[in-house]
C-alpha atoms as an extended CHARMM CRD file, in Angstrom:
* protein
*
       108  EXT
         1         1  MET       CA            -43.9780000000        3.3680000000       25.3680000000  PROA      1               0.0000000000
         2         2  PRO       CA            -44.3730000000        3.0200000000       29.1300000000  PROA      2               0.0000000000
         3         3  LEU       CA            -41.4250000000        3.5470000000       31.4730000000  PROA      3               0.0000000000
         4         4  TYR       CA            -40.5090000000        1.2270000000       34.3430000000  PROA      4               0.0000000000
         5         5  LEU       CA            -38.2050000000        1.6590000000       37.3270000000  PROA      5               0.0000000000
         6         6  SER       CA            -36.6390000000       -1.5200000000       38.7000000000  PROA      6               0.0000000000
         7         7  LYS       CA            -34.8490000000       -1.8680000000       42.0330000000  PROA      7               0.0000000000
         8         8  PHE       CA            -32.6400000000       -4.8890000000       42.5440000000  PROA      8               0.0000000000
         9         9  SER       CA            -30.2090000000       -6.4750000000       44.9650000000  PROA      9               0.0000000000
        10        10  TYR       CA            -27.6220000000       -9.1320000000       44.1970000000  PROA      10              0.0000000000
        11        11  THR       CA            -27.0890000000      -12.2230000000       46.3040000000  PROA      11              0.0000000000
        12        12  PRO       CA            -23.7780000000      -12.3990000000       48.2370000000  PROA      12              0.0000000000
        13        13  GLU       CA            -22.6860000000      -15.1540000000       45.8250000000  PROA      13              0.0000000000
        14        14  THR       CA            -23.2960000000      -12.8780000000       42.8430000000  PROA      14              0.0000000000
        15        15  TRP       CA            -21.2120000000      -10.1040000000       44.4070000000  PROA      15              0.0000000000
        16        16  ALA       CA            -18.4220000000      -12.6210000000       45.0510000000  PROA      16              0.0000000000
        17        17  ARG       CA            -18.4800000000      -13.7210000000       41.3870000000  PROA      17              0.0000000000
        18        18  MET       CA            -18.4270000000      -10.1010000000       40.2260000000  PROA      18              0.0000000000
        19        19  ILE       CA            -15.4880000000       -9.3040000000       42.5120000000  PROA      19              0.0000000000
        20        20  ASP       CA            -13.5790000000      -12.2080000000       40.9510000000  PROA      20              0.0000000000
        21        21  ASN       CA            -14.6830000000      -11.2430000000       37.4360000000  PROA      21              0.0000000000
        22        22  PRO       CA            -15.9230000000       -7.6150000000       37.2000000000  PROA      22              0.0000000000
        23        23  GLU       CA            -18.5480000000       -7.2240000000       34.4860000000  PROA      23              0.0000000000
        24        24  ASP       CA            -20.5730000000       -4.3050000000       33.1200000000  PROA      24              0.0000000000
        25        25  ARG       CA            -24.1120000000       -5.6340000000       33.5740000000  PROA      25              0.0000000000
        26        26  ARG       CA            -25.6140000000       -2.7850000000       31.5370000000  PROA      26              0.0000000000
        27        27  THR       CA            -24.8400000000       -4.7990000000       28.4080000000  PROA      27              0.0000000000
        28        28  ALA       CA            -26.8710000000       -7.7620000000       29.6540000000  PROA      28              0.0000000000
        29        29  ALA       CA            -29.7470000000       -5.5450000000       30.8360000000  PROA      29              0.0000000000
        30        30  GLN       CA            -29.8320000000       -3.8100000000       27.4680000000  PROA      30              0.0000000000
        31        31  ALA       CA            -30.0000000000       -7.1400000000       25.6160000000  PROA      31              0.0000000000
        32        32  TYR       CA            -32.8560000000       -8.3660000000       27.8350000000  PROA      32              0.0000000000
        33        33  ILE       CA            -35.0860000000       -5.3530000000       27.2420000000  PROA      33              0.0000000000
        34        34  GLU       CA            -34.2280000000       -5.0530000000       23.5460000000  PROA      34              0.0000000000
        35        35  SER       CA            -35.2930000000       -8.6830000000       23.0690000000  PROA      35              0.0000000000
        36        36  VAL       CA            -38.8970000000       -7.5780000000       23.7590000000  PROA      36              0.0000000000
        37        37  GLY       CA            -38.7020000000       -4.3600000000       21.7190000000  PROA      37              0.0000000000
        38        38  GLY       CA            -37.7850000000       -2.0460000000       24.5910000000  PROA      38              0.0000000000
        39        39  LYS       CA            -34.9160000000        0.2130000000       25.5680000000  PROA      39              0.0000000000
        40        40  LEU       CA            -32.6560000000        0.6040000000       28.5960000000  PROA      40              0.0000000000
        41        41  HSD       CA            -32.5150000000        4.2780000000       29.6270000000  PROA      41              0.0000000000
        42        42  GLY       CA            -30.2520000000        3.9090000000       32.6400000000  PROA      42              0.0000000000
        43        43  PHE       CA            -28.4780000000        1.5090000000       34.9830000000  PROA      43              0.0000000000
        44        44  TRP       CA            -27.1260000000        2.6570000000       38.3320000000  PROA      44              0.0000000000
        45        45  TYR       CA            -25.5870000000        1.0540000000       41.4040000000  PROA      45              0.0000000000
        46        46  ALA       CA            -26.4020000000        2.5250000000       44.8120000000  PROA      46              0.0000000000
        47        47  PHE       CA            -25.7690000000        2.4200000000       48.5270000000  PROA      47              0.0000000000
        48        48  GLY       CA            -28.7850000000        1.5920000000       50.6610000000  PROA      48              0.0000000000
        49        49  THR       CA            -31.6710000000       -0.8290000000       50.6260000000  PROA      49              0.0000000000
        50        50  HSD       CA            -31.1310000000       -1.8350000000       46.9920000000  PROA      50              0.0000000000
        51        51  ASP       CA            -27.9020000000       -2.4890000000       45.1210000000  PROA      51              0.0000000000
        52        52  GLY       CA            -29.0530000000       -0.9090000000       41.8930000000  PROA      52              0.0000000000
        53        53  TYR       CA            -31.7400000000        0.6780000000       39.7650000000  PROA      53              0.0000000000
        54        54  ASN       CA            -32.7340000000        0.4260000000       36.1000000000  PROA      54              0.0000000000
        55        55  LEU       CA            -34.9010000000        2.7160000000       34.0070000000  PROA      55              0.0000000000
        56        56  TRP       CA            -36.5100000000        0.7790000000       31.1770000000  PROA      56              0.0000000000
        57        57  GLU       CA            -38.9260000000        1.4640000000       28.3540000000  PROA      57              0.0000000000
        58        58  ALA       CA            -41.0570000000       -1.4520000000       27.1210000000  PROA      58              0.0000000000
        59        59  PRO       CA            -43.9270000000       -1.7970000000       24.6650000000  PROA      59              0.0000000000
        60        60  ASP       CA            -46.3490000000       -2.9520000000       27.3740000000  PROA      60              0.0000000000
        61        61  ASN       CA            -46.6720000000       -4.4740000000       30.8460000000  PROA      61              0.0000000000
        62        62  VAL       CA            -46.5210000000       -8.0480000000       29.5200000000  PROA      62              0.0000000000
        63        63  SER       CA            -43.1950000000       -7.3700000000       27.7740000000  PROA      63              0.0000000000
        64        64  MET       CA            -41.7130000000       -5.8100000000       30.9100000000  PROA      64              0.0000000000
        65        65  ALA       CA            -43.0820000000       -8.6130000000       33.0740000000  PROA      65              0.0000000000
        66        66  SER       CA            -41.4200000000      -11.1930000000       30.8170000000  PROA      66              0.0000000000
        67        67  VAL       CA            -38.0470000000       -9.4900000000       31.2880000000  PROA      67              0.0000000000
        68        68  ALA       CA            -38.5780000000       -9.2030000000       35.0490000000  PROA      68              0.0000000000
        69        69  LEU       CA            -39.5500000000      -12.8750000000       35.3030000000  PROA      69              0.0000000000
        70        70  ALA       CA            -36.5630000000      -14.0310000000       33.2600000000  PROA      70              0.0000000000
        71        71  ILE       CA            -34.1540000000      -11.9550000000       35.3590000000  PROA      71              0.0000000000
        72        72  SER       CA            -35.7370000000      -13.0760000000       38.6360000000  PROA      72              0.0000000000
        73        73  ALA       CA            -35.6260000000      -16.7310000000       37.5980000000  PROA      73              0.0000000000
        74        74  GLY       CA            -31.8810000000      -16.4660000000       36.9330000000  PROA      74              0.0000000000
        75        75  GLY       CA            -31.0280000000      -16.7020000000       40.6260000000  PROA      75              0.0000000000
        76        76  ALA       CA            -28.4180000000      -13.9000000000       40.7260000000  PROA      76              0.0000000000
        77        77  LEU       CA            -30.7000000000      -11.4760000000       42.5740000000  PROA      77              0.0000000000
        78        78  SER       CA            -32.0420000000      -11.5510000000       46.1050000000  PROA      78              0.0000000000
        79        79  SER       CA            -34.7360000000       -9.0150000000       45.1760000000  PROA      79              0.0000000000
        80        80  PHE       CA            -36.1770000000       -7.4420000000       42.0410000000  PROA      80              0.0000000000
        81        81  GLU       CA            -39.0640000000       -4.9560000000       42.1090000000  PROA      81              0.0000000000
        82        82  THR       CA            -40.4830000000       -3.0640000000       39.1570000000  PROA      82              0.0000000000
        83        83  THR       CA            -42.7030000000        0.0230000000       39.2810000000  PROA      83              0.0000000000
        84        84  VAL       CA            -44.7190000000        1.2750000000       36.3210000000  PROA      84              0.0000000000
        85        85  LEU       CA            -44.0530000000        5.0030000000       35.9320000000  PROA      85              0.0000000000
        86        86  LEU       CA            -46.8660000000        7.2970000000       34.8380000000  PROA      86              0.0000000000
        87        87  SER       CA            -46.2790000000       10.4850000000       32.9050000000  PROA      87              0.0000000000
        88        88  VAL       CA            -47.7220000000       13.7260000000       34.2500000000  PROA      88              0.0000000000
        89        89  ASP       CA            -50.2790000000       13.6750000000       31.4140000000  PROA      89              0.0000000000
        90        90  ASP       CA            -51.3560000000       10.1070000000       32.2890000000  PROA      90              0.0000000000
        91        91  THR       CA            -51.6460000000       11.0740000000       35.9500000000  PROA      91              0.0000000000
        92        92  LEU       CA            -53.7920000000       14.0900000000       35.0870000000  PROA      92              0.0000000000
        93        93  ALA       CA            -56.0470000000       11.8630000000       32.9590000000  PROA      93              0.0000000000
        94        94  ALA       CA            -56.3160000000        9.3900000000       35.8640000000  PROA      94              0.0000000000
        95        95  LEU       CA            -57.2100000000       12.2230000000       38.2520000000  PROA      95              0.0000000000
        96        96  ARG       CA            -59.9680000000       13.3850000000       35.9290000000  PROA      96              0.0000000000
        97        97  LYS       CA            -61.3050000000        9.8470000000       35.5500000000  PROA      97              0.0000000000
        98        98  ALA       CA            -61.1110000000        9.2990000000       39.3320000000  PROA      98              0.0000000000
        99        99  GLY       CA            -63.6740000000       12.0730000000       39.6910000000  PROA      99              0.0000000000
       100       100  GLU       CA            -66.1300000000        9.8510000000       37.8080000000  PROA      100             0.0000000000
       101       101  VAL       CA            -65.6500000000        6.8680000000       40.1490000000  PROA      101             0.0000000000
       102       102  ARG       CA            -68.3310000000        6.6820000000       42.8170000000  PROA      102             0.0000000000
       103       103  TYR       CA            -66.2860000000        5.3320000000       45.7100000000  PROA      103             0.0000000000
       104       104  ARG       CA            -68.0320000000        4.3340000000       48.9250000000  PROA      104             0.0000000000
       105       105  ALA       CA            -65.9520000000        3.9140000000       52.0940000000  PROA      105             0.0000000000
       106       106  PRO       CA            -66.3920000000        0.6370000000       53.9820000000  PROA      106             0.0000000000
       107       107  GLY       CA            -69.2110000000        0.7510000000       56.5100000000  PROA      107             0.0000000000
       108       108  THR       CA            -70.9050000000        3.8040000000       54.9570000000  PROA      108             0.0000000000
């Protein structure tokens, strides 16, 4: 199954609610991804541009997109970005296939 890396940031209101009532959000994240047949591999908080990161496994892009849309629609996050991760083997296959693409630069 494909892997996905999500970066997220909470709204100030969400942080305020979590300060008043601390909660382990890994449990919720795990339930979301398992509802589409996937798995949560990791959940981390961070300093910096984003408040946290998740590593997910999902059956396909549509399944992951459905989780991302549901989370984003919930209103607790100010940002949520998901990146599809490619294995080394998939990247090597893409490199080989790229050699077959006859790209032409603009204006040439």
